[in-house]
PDB file of N, CA, C and O in Angstrom:
ATOM      1  N   UNK A   1     102.352 104.968 112.658  1.00  0.00           N
ATOM      2  CA  UNK A   1     103.373 104.252 111.923  1.00  0.00           C
ATOM      3  C   UNK A   1     104.727 104.892 112.235  1.00  0.00           C
ATOM      4  O   UNK A   1     104.834 106.115 112.324  1.00  0.00           O
ATOM      5  N   UNK A   2     105.759 104.064 112.401  1.00  0.00           N
ATOM      6  CA  UNK A   2     107.100 104.544 112.713  1.00  0.00           C
ATOM      7  C   UNK A   2     107.704 105.251 111.514  1.00  0.00           C
ATOM      8  O   UNK A   2     107.633 104.742 110.395  1.00  0.00           O
ATOM      9  N   UNK A   3     108.294 106.408 111.729  1.00  0.00           N
ATOM     10  CA  UNK A   3     108.979 107.158 110.680  1.00  0.00           C
ATOM     11  C   UNK A   3     110.482 106.988 110.872  1.00  0.00           C
ATOM     12  O   UNK A   3     111.018 107.372 111.912  1.00  0.00           O
ATOM     13  N   UNK A   4     111.170 106.418 109.880  1.00  0.00           N
ATOM     14  CA  UNK A   4     112.608 106.295 109.957  1.00  0.00           C
ATOM     15  C   UNK A   4     113.236 107.682 109.861  1.00  0.00           C
ATOM     16  O   UNK A   4     112.776 108.531 109.098  1.00  0.00           O
ATOM     17  N   UNK A   5     114.302 107.905 110.652  1.00  0.00           N
ATOM     18  CA  UNK A   5     114.961 109.209 110.580  1.00  0.00           C
ATOM     19  C   UNK A   5     115.537 109.462 109.194  1.00  0.00           C
ATOM     20  O   UNK A   5     115.907 108.528 108.483  1.00  0.00           O
ATOM     21  N   UNK A   6     115.606 110.695 108.831  1.00  0.00           N
ATOM     22  CA  UNK A   6     116.194 111.086 107.556  1.00  0.00           C
ATOM     23  C   UNK A   6     117.672 110.741 107.534  1.00  0.00           C
ATOM     24  O   UNK A   6     118.339 110.812 108.566  1.00  0.00           O
ATOM     25  N   UNK A   7     118.201 110.362 106.358  1.00  0.00           N
ATOM     26  CA  UNK A   7     119.627 110.077 106.246  1.00  0.00           C
ATOM     27  C   UNK A   7     120.439 111.361 106.288  1.00  0.00           C
ATOM     28  O   UNK A   7     121.665 111.310 106.391  1.00  0.00           O
ATOM     29  N   UNK A   8     119.788 112.500 106.212  1.00  0.00           N
ATOM     30  CA  UNK A   8     120.480 113.792 106.306  1.00  0.00           C
ATOM     31  C   UNK A   8     120.653 114.237 107.753  1.00  0.00           C
ATOM     32  O   UNK A   8     121.280 115.261 108.024  1.00  0.00           O
ATOM     33  N   UNK A   9     120.104 113.479 108.663  1.00  0.00           N
ATOM     34  CA  UNK A   9     120.163 113.836 110.076  1.00  0.00           C
ATOM     35  C   UNK A   9     118.756 114.015 110.617  1.00  0.00           C
ATOM     36  O   UNK A   9     117.794 114.061 109.850  1.00  0.00           O
ATOM     37  N   UNK A  10     118.633 114.114 111.909  1.00  0.00           N
ATOM     38  CA  UNK A  10     117.327 114.324 112.518  1.00  0.00           C
ATOM     39  C   UNK A  10     117.465 115.323 113.654  1.00  0.00           C
ATOM     40  O   UNK A  10     118.491 115.996 113.763  1.00  0.00           O
ATOM     41  N   UNK A  11     116.452 115.430 114.500  1.00  0.00           N
ATOM     42  CA  UNK A  11     116.476 116.428 115.554  1.00  0.00           C
ATOM     43  C   UNK A  11     117.598 116.202 116.556  1.00  0.00           C
ATOM     44  O   UNK A  11     117.966 117.134 117.272  1.00  0.00           O
ATOM     45  N   UNK A  12     118.152 114.997 116.632  1.00  0.00           N
ATOM     46  CA  UNK A  12     119.261 114.736 117.546  1.00  0.00           C
ATOM     47  C   UNK A  12     120.611 114.951 116.880  1.00  0.00           C
ATOM     48  O   UNK A  12     121.644 114.876 117.545  1.00  0.00           O
ATOM     49  N   UNK A  13     120.619 115.214 115.591  1.00  0.00           N
ATOM     50  CA  UNK A  13     121.869 115.436 114.888  1.00  0.00           C
ATOM     51  C   UNK A  13     122.551 114.163 114.433  1.00  0.00           C
ATOM     52  O   UNK A  13     123.713 114.199 114.027  1.00  0.00           O
ATOM     53  N   UNK A  14     121.845 113.020 114.493  1.00  0.00           N
ATOM     54  CA  UNK A  14     122.428 111.750 114.076  1.00  0.00           C
ATOM     55  C   UNK A  14     122.298 111.607 112.572  1.00  0.00           C
ATOM     56  O   UNK A  14     121.362 112.143 111.978  1.00  0.00           O
ATOM     57  N   UNK A  15     123.208 110.903 111.959  1.00  0.00           N
ATOM     58  CA  UNK A  15     123.099 110.575 110.547  1.00  0.00           C
ATOM     59  C   UNK A  15     123.215 109.069 110.391  1.00  0.00           C
ATOM     60  O   UNK A  15     123.883 108.406 111.185  1.00  0.00           O
ATOM     61  N   UNK A  16     122.574 108.534 109.379  1.00  0.00           N
ATOM     62  CA  UNK A  16     122.604 107.093 109.116  1.00  0.00           C
ATOM     63  C   UNK A  16     123.846 106.736 108.319  1.00  0.00           C
ATOM     64  O   UNK A  16     124.250 107.462 107.410  1.00  0.00           O
ATOM     65  N   UNK A  17     124.448 105.600 108.676  1.00  0.00           N
ATOM     66  CA  UNK A  17     125.623 105.133 107.948  1.00  0.00           C
ATOM     67  C   UNK A  17     125.222 104.573 106.586  1.00  0.00           C
ATOM     68  O   UNK A  17     125.985 104.652 105.623  1.00  0.00           O
ATOM     69  N   UNK A  18     124.026 104.012 106.516  1.00  0.00           N
ATOM     70  CA  UNK A  18     123.496 103.454 105.273  1.00  0.00           C
ATOM     71  C   UNK A  18     122.093 103.977 105.044  1.00  0.00           C
ATOM     72  O   UNK A  18     121.370 104.273 105.995  1.00  0.00           O
ATOM     73  N   UNK A  19     121.713 104.088 103.802  1.00  0.00           N
ATOM     74  CA  UNK A  19     120.322 104.420 103.519  1.00  0.00           C
ATOM     75  C   UNK A  19     119.486 103.177 103.790  1.00  0.00           C
ATOM     76  O   UNK A  19     120.019 102.069 103.855  1.00  0.00           O
ATOM     77  N   UNK A  20     118.201 103.354 103.944  1.00  0.00           N
ATOM     78  CA  UNK A  20     117.300 102.222 104.187  1.00  0.00           C
ATOM     79  C   UNK A  20     117.375 101.218 103.036  1.00  0.00           C
ATOM     80  O   UNK A  20     117.365 100.009 103.270  1.00  0.00           O
ATOM     81  N   UNK A  21     117.449 101.702 101.808  1.00  0.00           N
ATOM     82  CA  UNK A  21     117.527 100.830 100.632  1.00  0.00           C
ATOM     83  C   UNK A  21     118.822 100.033 100.633  1.00  0.00           C
ATOM     84  O   UNK A  21     118.814  98.826 100.390  1.00  0.00           O
ATOM     85  N   UNK A  22     119.934 100.704 100.905  1.00  0.00           N
ATOM     86  CA  UNK A  22     121.234 100.040 100.917  1.00  0.00           C
ATOM     87  C   UNK A  22     121.306  99.000 102.036  1.00  0.00           C
ATOM     88  O   UNK A  22     121.825  97.903 101.827  1.00  0.00           O
ATOM     89  N   UNK A  23     120.794  99.331 103.211  1.00  0.00           N
ATOM     90  CA  UNK A  23     120.774  98.378 104.321  1.00  0.00           C
ATOM     91  C   UNK A  23     119.948  97.144 103.949  1.00  0.00           C
ATOM     92  O   UNK A  23     120.373  96.013 104.188  1.00  0.00           O
ATOM     93  N   UNK A  24     118.769  97.366 103.364  1.00  0.00           N
ATOM     94  CA  UNK A  24     117.910  96.251 102.975  1.00  0.00           C
ATOM     95  C   UNK A  24     118.585  95.311 101.999  1.00  0.00           C
ATOM     96  O   UNK A  24     118.447  94.093 102.116  1.00  0.00           O
ATOM     97  N   UNK A  25     119.309  95.853 101.041  1.00  0.00           N
ATOM     98  CA  UNK A  25     120.011  95.025 100.064  1.00  0.00           C
ATOM     99  C   UNK A  25     121.154  94.246 100.718  1.00  0.00           C
ATOM    100  O   UNK A  25     121.378  93.082 100.386  1.00  0.00           O
ATOM    101  N   UNK A  26     121.875  94.879 101.642  1.00  0.00           N
ATOM    102  CA  UNK A  26     123.017  94.220 102.272  1.00  0.00           C
ATOM    103  C   UNK A  26     122.606  93.193 103.313  1.00  0.00           C
ATOM    104  O   UNK A  26     123.243  92.145 103.416  1.00  0.00           O
ATOM    105  N   UNK A  27     121.566  93.459 104.082  1.00  0.00           N
ATOM    106  CA  UNK A  27     121.166  92.534 105.142  1.00  0.00           C
ATOM    107  C   UNK A  27     120.669  91.211 104.551  1.00  0.00           C
ATOM    108  O   UNK A  27     120.866  90.160 105.161  1.00  0.00           O
ATOM    109  N   UNK A  28     120.035  91.240 103.388  1.00  0.00           N
ATOM    110  CA  UNK A  28     119.583  89.999 102.748  1.00  0.00           C
ATOM    111  C   UNK A  28     120.775  89.092 102.473  1.00  0.00           C
ATOM    112  O   UNK A  28     120.716  87.895 102.757  1.00  0.00           O
ATOM    113  N   UNK A  29     121.852  89.639 101.926  1.00  0.00           N
ATOM    114  CA  UNK A  29     123.047  88.854 101.618  1.00  0.00           C
ATOM    115  C   UNK A  29     123.714  88.331 102.894  1.00  0.00           C
ATOM    116  O   UNK A  29     124.167  87.187 102.928  1.00  0.00           O
ATOM    117  N   UNK A  30     123.776  89.147 103.925  1.00  0.00           N
ATOM    118  CA  UNK A  30     124.409  88.742 105.182  1.00  0.00           C
ATOM    119  C   UNK A  30     123.633  87.597 105.837  1.00  0.00           C
ATOM    120  O   UNK A  30     124.244  86.647 106.326  1.00  0.00           O
ATOM    121  N   UNK A  31     122.324  87.669 105.855  1.00  0.00           N
ATOM    122  CA  UNK A  31     121.510  86.621 106.470  1.00  0.00           C
ATOM    123  C   UNK A  31     121.653  85.308 105.695  1.00  0.00           C
ATOM    124  O   UNK A  31     121.705  84.240 106.305  1.00  0.00           O
ATOM    125  N   UNK A  32     121.717  85.371 104.385  1.00  0.00           N
ATOM    126  CA  UNK A  32     121.914  84.148 103.594  1.00  0.00           C
ATOM    127  C   UNK A  32     123.256  83.513 103.945  1.00  0.00           C
ATOM    128  O   UNK A  32     123.328  82.308 104.183  1.00  0.00           O
ATOM    129  N   UNK A  33     124.322  84.319 103.978  1.00  0.00           N
ATOM    130  CA  UNK A  33     125.660  83.781 104.256  1.00  0.00           C
ATOM    131  C   UNK A  33     125.797  83.300 105.701  1.00  0.00           C
ATOM    132  O   UNK A  33     126.411  82.262 105.945  1.00  0.00           O
ATOM    133  N   UNK A  34     125.244  84.027 106.649  1.00  0.00           N
ATOM    134  CA  UNK A  34     125.427  83.689 108.061  1.00  0.00           C
ATOM    135  C   UNK A  34     124.490  82.583 108.546  1.00  0.00           C
ATOM    136  O   UNK A  34     124.880  81.751 109.365  1.00  0.00           O
ATOM    137  N   UNK A  35     123.251  82.573 108.040  1.00  0.00           N
ATOM    138  CA  UNK A  35     122.248  81.659 108.580  1.00  0.00           C
ATOM    139  C   UNK A  35     121.636  80.715 107.547  1.00  0.00           C
ATOM    140  O   UNK A  35     120.886  79.807 107.905  1.00  0.00           O
ATOM    141  N   UNK A  36     121.950  80.924 106.274  1.00  0.00           N
ATOM    142  CA  UNK A  36     121.397  80.063 105.237  1.00  0.00           C
ATOM    143  C   UNK A  36     119.911  80.254 105.006  1.00  0.00           C
ATOM    144  O   UNK A  36     119.239  79.355 104.502  1.00  0.00           O
ATOM    145  N   UNK A  37     119.391  81.422 105.371  1.00  0.00           N
ATOM    146  CA  UNK A  37     117.968  81.713 105.202  1.00  0.00           C
ATOM    147  C   UNK A  37     117.762  82.734 104.100  1.00  0.00           C
ATOM    148  O   UNK A  37     118.406  83.783 104.082  1.00  0.00           O
ATOM    149  N   UNK A  38     116.869  82.423 103.190  1.00  0.00           N
ATOM    150  CA  UNK A  38     116.510  83.379 102.148  1.00  0.00           C
ATOM    151  C   UNK A  38     115.192  84.044 102.531  1.00  0.00           C
ATOM    152  O   UNK A  38     114.429  83.510 103.336  1.00  0.00           O
ATOM    153  N   UNK A  39     114.930  85.212 101.948  1.00  0.00           N
ATOM    154  CA  UNK A  39     113.688  85.912 102.273  1.00  0.00           C
ATOM    155  C   UNK A  39     112.506  85.188 101.658  1.00  0.00           C
ATOM    156  O   UNK A  39     112.602  84.558 100.605  1.00  0.00           O
ATOM    157  N   UNK A  40     111.400  85.303 102.351  1.00  0.00           N
ATOM    158  CA  UNK A  40     110.134  84.751 101.872  1.00  0.00           C
ATOM    159  C   UNK A  40     109.154  85.897 101.716  1.00  0.00           C
ATOM    160  O   UNK A  40     109.282  86.927 102.378  1.00  0.00           O
ATOM    161  N   UNK A  41     108.189  85.721 100.853  1.00  0.00           N
ATOM    162  CA  UNK A  41     107.188  86.762 100.613  1.00  0.00           C
ATOM    163  C   UNK A  41     105.856  86.461 101.288  1.00  0.00           C
ATOM    164  O   UNK A  41     104.866  87.149 101.041  1.00  0.00           O
ATOM    165  N   UNK A  42     105.824  85.437 102.137  1.00  0.00           N
ATOM    166  CA  UNK A  42     104.559  85.022 102.756  1.00  0.00           C
ATOM    167  C   UNK A  42     104.604  85.067 104.284  1.00  0.00           C
ATOM    168  O   UNK A  42     103.913  84.290 104.943  1.00  0.00           O
ATOM    169  N   UNK A  43     105.396  85.950 104.841  1.00  0.00           N
ATOM    170  CA  UNK A  43     105.531  86.044 106.294  1.00  0.00           C
ATOM    171  C   UNK A  43     104.404  86.905 106.849  1.00  0.00           C
ATOM    172  O   UNK A  43     104.210  88.042 106.422  1.00  0.00           O
ATOM    173  N   UNK A  44     103.666  86.354 107.801  1.00  0.00           N
ATOM    174  CA  UNK A  44     102.566  87.091 108.438  1.00  0.00           C
ATOM    175  C   UNK A  44     103.111  87.755 109.695  1.00  0.00           C
ATOM    176  O   UNK A  44     103.773  87.105 110.504  1.00  0.00           O
ATOM    177  N   UNK A  45     102.839  89.035 109.862  1.00  0.00           N
ATOM    178  CA  UNK A  45     103.308  89.748 111.044  1.00  0.00           C
ATOM    179  C   UNK A  45     102.271  90.759 111.495  1.00  0.00           C
ATOM    180  O   UNK A  45     102.125  91.820 110.888  1.00  0.00           O
ATOM    181  N   UNK A  46     101.561  90.437 112.544  1.00  0.00           N
ATOM    182  CA  UNK A  46     100.632  91.385 113.140  1.00  0.00           C
ATOM    183  C   UNK A  46      99.297  91.536 112.442  1.00  0.00           C
ATOM    184  O   UNK A  46      98.315  91.894 113.091  1.00  0.00           O
ATOM    185  N   UNK A  47      99.223  91.290 111.197  1.00  0.00           N
ATOM    186  CA  UNK A  47      97.970  91.434 110.469  1.00  0.00           C
ATOM    187  C   UNK A  47      97.775  90.265 109.527  1.00  0.00           C
ATOM    188  O   UNK A  47      98.372  89.203 109.700  1.00  0.00           O
ATOM    189  N   UNK A  48      96.945  90.470 108.545  1.00  0.00           N
ATOM    190  CA  UNK A  48      96.673  89.391 107.608  1.00  0.00           C
ATOM    191  C   UNK A  48      97.473  89.537 106.320  1.00  0.00           C
ATOM    192  O   UNK A  48      97.587  88.583 105.552  1.00  0.00           O
ATOM    193  N   UNK A  49      98.026  90.718 106.078  1.00  0.00           N
ATOM    194  CA  UNK A  49      98.780  90.947 104.857  1.00  0.00           C
ATOM    195  C   UNK A  49     100.182  90.347 104.966  1.00  0.00           C
ATOM    196  O   UNK A  49     100.903  90.619 105.926  1.00  0.00           O
ATOM    197  N   UNK A  50     100.560  89.541 103.995  1.00  0.00           N
ATOM    198  CA  UNK A  50     101.886  88.929 103.986  1.00  0.00           C
ATOM    199  C   UNK A  50     102.935  89.965 103.596  1.00  0.00           C
ATOM    200  O   UNK A  50     102.655  90.898 102.843  1.00  0.00           O
ATOM    201  N   UNK A  51     104.135  89.787 104.114  1.00  0.00           N
ATOM    202  CA  UNK A  51     105.227  90.682 103.781  1.00  0.00           C
ATOM    203  C   UNK A  51     106.521  89.898 103.656  1.00  0.00           C
ATOM    204  O   UNK A  51     106.568  88.711 103.982  1.00  0.00           O
ATOM    205  N   UNK A  52     107.567  90.555 103.188  1.00  0.00           N
ATOM    206  CA  UNK A  52     108.860  89.895 103.046  1.00  0.00           C
ATOM    207  C   UNK A  52     109.529  89.764 104.402  1.00  0.00           C
ATOM    208  O   UNK A  52     109.396  90.634 105.263  1.00  0.00           O
ATOM    209  N   UNK A  53     110.253  88.660 104.582  1.00  0.00           N
ATOM    210  CA  UNK A  53     110.971  88.457 105.837  1.00  0.00           C
ATOM    211  C   UNK A  53     111.593  87.083 105.873  1.00  0.00           C
ATOM    212  O   UNK A  53     111.674  86.394 104.857  1.00  0.00           O
ATOM    213  N   UNK A  54     112.035  86.689 107.060  1.00  0.00           N
ATOM    214  CA  UNK A  54     112.660  85.385 107.259  1.00  0.00           C
ATOM    215  C   UNK A  54     111.840  84.595 108.256  1.00  0.00           C
ATOM    216  O   UNK A  54     111.304  85.159 109.210  1.00  0.00           O
ATOM    217  N   UNK A  55     111.740  83.296 108.043  1.00  0.00           N
ATOM    218  CA  UNK A  55     111.087  82.412 108.992  1.00  0.00           C
ATOM    219  C   UNK A  55     112.192  81.735 109.798  1.00  0.00           C
ATOM    220  O   UNK A  55     113.126  81.173 109.226  1.00  0.00           O
ATOM    221  N   UNK A  56     112.088  81.787 111.127  1.00  0.00           N
ATOM    222  CA  UNK A  56     113.066  81.163 111.996  1.00  0.00           C
ATOM    223  C   UNK A  56     114.206  82.063 112.412  1.00  0.00           C
ATOM    224  O   UNK A  56     115.161  81.587 113.028  1.00  0.00           O
ATOM    225  N   UNK A  57     114.146  83.348 112.101  1.00  0.00           N
ATOM    226  CA  UNK A  57     115.188  84.296 112.486  1.00  0.00           C
ATOM    227  C   UNK A  57     114.618  85.219 113.552  1.00  0.00           C
ATOM    228  O   UNK A  57     113.579  85.848 113.348  1.00  0.00           O
ATOM    229  N   UNK A  58     115.304  85.298 114.693  1.00  0.00           N
ATOM    230  CA  UNK A  58     114.843  86.123 115.801  1.00  0.00           C
ATOM    231  C   UNK A  58     115.908  87.159 116.132  1.00  0.00           C
ATOM    232  O   UNK A  58     117.090  86.827 116.227  1.00  0.00           O
ATOM    233  N   UNK A  59     115.506  88.381 116.305  1.00  0.00           N
ATOM    234  CA  UNK A  59     116.438  89.444 116.683  1.00  0.00           C
ATOM    235  C   UNK A  59     116.609  89.432 118.195  1.00  0.00           C
ATOM    236  O   UNK A  59     115.635  89.339 118.941  1.00  0.00           O
ATOM    237  N   UNK A  60     117.865  89.527 118.638  1.00  0.00           N
ATOM    238  CA  UNK A  60     118.164  89.565 120.063  1.00  0.00           C
ATOM    239  C   UNK A  60     118.641  90.961 120.432  1.00  0.00           C
ATOM    240  O   UNK A  60     119.282  91.641 119.629  1.00  0.00           O
ATOM    241  N   UNK A  61     118.325  91.384 121.651  1.00  0.00           N
ATOM    242  CA  UNK A  61     118.841  92.661 122.120  1.00  0.00           C
ATOM    243  C   UNK A  61     120.169  92.418 122.818  1.00  0.00           C
ATOM    244  O   UNK A  61     120.433  91.312 123.290  1.00  0.00           O
ATOM    245  N   UNK A  62     120.990  93.426 122.883  1.00  0.00           N
ATOM    246  CA  UNK A  62     122.285  93.305 123.545  1.00  0.00           C
ATOM    247  C   UNK A  62     122.082  93.099 125.035  1.00  0.00           C
ATOM    248  O   UNK A  62     121.216  93.726 125.645  1.00  0.00           O
ATOM    249  N   UNK A  63     122.883  92.220 125.616  1.00  0.00           N
ATOM    250  CA  UNK A  63     122.800  91.961 127.057  1.00  0.00           C
ATOM    251  C   UNK A  63     123.354  93.165 127.815  1.00  0.00           C
ATOM    252  O   UNK A  63     124.296  93.813 127.359  1.00  0.00           O
ATOM    253  N   UNK A  64     122.772  93.456 128.961  1.00  0.00           N
ATOM    254  CA  UNK A  64     123.234  94.582 129.768  1.00  0.00           C
ATOM    255  C   UNK A  64     124.651  94.331 130.280  1.00  0.00           C
ATOM    256  O   UNK A  64     125.447  95.266 130.376  1.00  0.00           O
ATOM    257  N   UNK A  65     124.970  93.091 130.606  1.00  0.00           N
ATOM    258  CA  UNK A  65     126.292  92.727 131.091  1.00  0.00           C
ATOM    259  C   UNK A  65     127.067  92.104 129.931  1.00  0.00           C
ATOM    260  O   UNK A  65     126.615  91.117 129.350  1.00  0.00           O
ATOM    261  N   UNK A  66     128.217  92.662 129.590  1.00  0.00           N
ATOM    262  CA  UNK A  66     128.978  92.169 128.429  1.00  0.00           C
ATOM    263  C   UNK A  66     129.472  90.741 128.632  1.00  0.00           C
ATOM    264  O   UNK A  66     129.764  90.053 127.653  1.00  0.00           O
ATOM    265  N   UNK A  67     129.574  90.270 129.897  1.00  0.00           N
ATOM    266  CA  UNK A  67     129.999  88.891 130.139  1.00  0.00           C
ATOM    267  C   UNK A  67     128.869  87.902 129.880  1.00  0.00           C
ATOM    268  O   UNK A  67     129.114  86.706 129.719  1.00  0.00           O
ATOM    269  N   UNK A  68     127.646  88.390 129.839  1.00  0.00           N
ATOM    270  CA  UNK A  68     126.476  87.545 129.628  1.00  0.00           C
ATOM    271  C   UNK A  68     126.080  87.598 128.165  1.00  0.00           C
ATOM    272  O   UNK A  68     125.129  88.292 127.805  1.00  0.00           O
ATOM    273  N   UNK A  69     126.796  86.874 127.320  1.00  0.00           N
ATOM    274  CA  UNK A  69     126.538  86.895 125.871  1.00  0.00           C
ATOM    275  C   UNK A  69     125.933  85.556 125.439  1.00  0.00           C
ATOM    276  O   UNK A  69     126.238  84.505 126.002  1.00  0.00           O
ATOM    277  N   UNK A  70     125.085  85.625 124.441  1.00  0.00           N
ATOM    278  CA  UNK A  70     124.455  84.420 123.917  1.00  0.00           C
ATOM    279  C   UNK A  70     125.063  84.079 122.566  1.00  0.00           C
ATOM    280  O   UNK A  70     125.423  84.967 121.794  1.00  0.00           O
ATOM    281  N   UNK A  71     125.172  82.797 122.290  1.00  0.00           N
ATOM    282  CA  UNK A  71     125.686  82.363 120.996  1.00  0.00           C
ATOM    283  C   UNK A  71     124.540  81.765 120.200  1.00  0.00           C
ATOM    284  O   UNK A  71     123.687  81.070 120.751  1.00  0.00           O
ATOM    285  N   UNK A  72     124.524  82.038 118.901  1.00  0.00           N
ATOM    286  CA  UNK A  72     123.532  81.440 118.028  1.00  0.00           C
ATOM    287  C   UNK A  72     124.015  80.057 117.634  1.00  0.00           C
ATOM    288  O   UNK A  72     125.197  79.864 117.349  1.00  0.00           O
ATOM    289  N   UNK A  73     123.104  79.094 117.617  1.00  0.00           N
ATOM    290  CA  UNK A  73     123.479  77.732 117.219  1.00  0.00           C
ATOM    291  C   UNK A  73     123.323  77.528 115.751  1.00  0.00           C
ATOM    292  O   UNK A  73     123.594  76.439 115.247  1.00  0.00           O
TER     293      UNK A  73
END
């Protein structure tokens, strides 16, 4: 299981700008305002146990070339 780095820093000396709890609370509001999607409690991911998430929202990685950008419709 993935371990999130401590907000106090980690072995690389990085610190988090937001705590995991604070990020979770803020991202829900941003997704509602930007995409009109509210969280659901019945999202299946990898197993049979349902979890909270969004249906129809896909995370994109940054393009290697800054001129090659994608726009969300």
